[in-house]
C-alpha positions in Angstrom: -57.8 -37.7 18.2 -60.8 -35.4 17.7 -59.3 -33.9 14.5 -58.9 -37.2 12.7 -62.3 -37.0 10.8 -61.4 -33.5 9.6 -57.9 -34.6 8.4 -59.4 -37.6 6.5 -62.0 -35.4 4.8 -59.5 -32.8 3.9 -57.1 -35.3 2.4 -59.9 -36.9 0.4 -61.1 -33.5 -0.8 -57.6 -32.3 -1.8 -56.0 -35.5 -3.3 -58.6 -38.2 -4.0 -61.9 -36.8 -5.1 -62.6 -34.7 -8.2 -65.3 -32.2 -9.2 -68.4 -31.6 -7.1 -67.6 -34.5 -4.8 -64.4 -32.8 -3.8 -66.3 -29.6 -3.1 -68.8 -31.4 -0.9 -66.0 -33.2 1.0 -64.1 -29.9 1.5 -67.3 -28.3 2.8 -67.8 -31.2 5.2 -64.2 -31.0 6.3 -64.5 -27.2 7.0 -67.7 -27.8 9.1 -66.1 -30.7 10.9 -63.0 -28.5 11.7 -65.2 -25.7 13.1 -67.3 -28.0 15.2 -64.3 -29.8 16.5 -62.6 -26.5 17.5 -65.8 -25.4 19.3 -65.8 -28.6 21.2 -62.1 -28.4 22.1 -62.5 -24.9 23.4 -65.5 -25.8 25.6 -64.5 -26.3 29.3 -66.4 -28.2 31.9 -67.4 -26.2 35.0 -66.1 -27.4 38.4 -69.3 -26.8 40.3 -71.9 -29.5 41.0 -74.7 -27.9 39.0 -73.4 -29.5 35.7 -73.3 -26.1 33.9 -70.4 -25.7 31.6 -68.5 -22.6 30.8 -68.9 -22.1 27.1 -65.8 -20.1 26.4 -65.4 -21.6 22.9 -68.9 -20.8 21.8 -69.5 -17.4 23.4 -71.8 -14.9 21.9 -75.1 -15.5 20.1 -74.2 -19.1 19.2 -73.4 -20.1 22.8 -77.0 -20.2 24.0 -77.9 -22.9 21.4 -75.6 -25.6 22.6 
């Protein structure tokens, strides 16, 4: 269900829109896909502190979210 906005934007970019609008929609679809994948890979920690294990966003980007 989380990938629905990506799929809608991708279909719009590929089949409906034309010119620069299609390029912007494709860029938005790509960013939505990346952000959705990062969210899907993130796991919640079982401890009571509320910290989450950020497996999906490891590295230099993981400290920002």
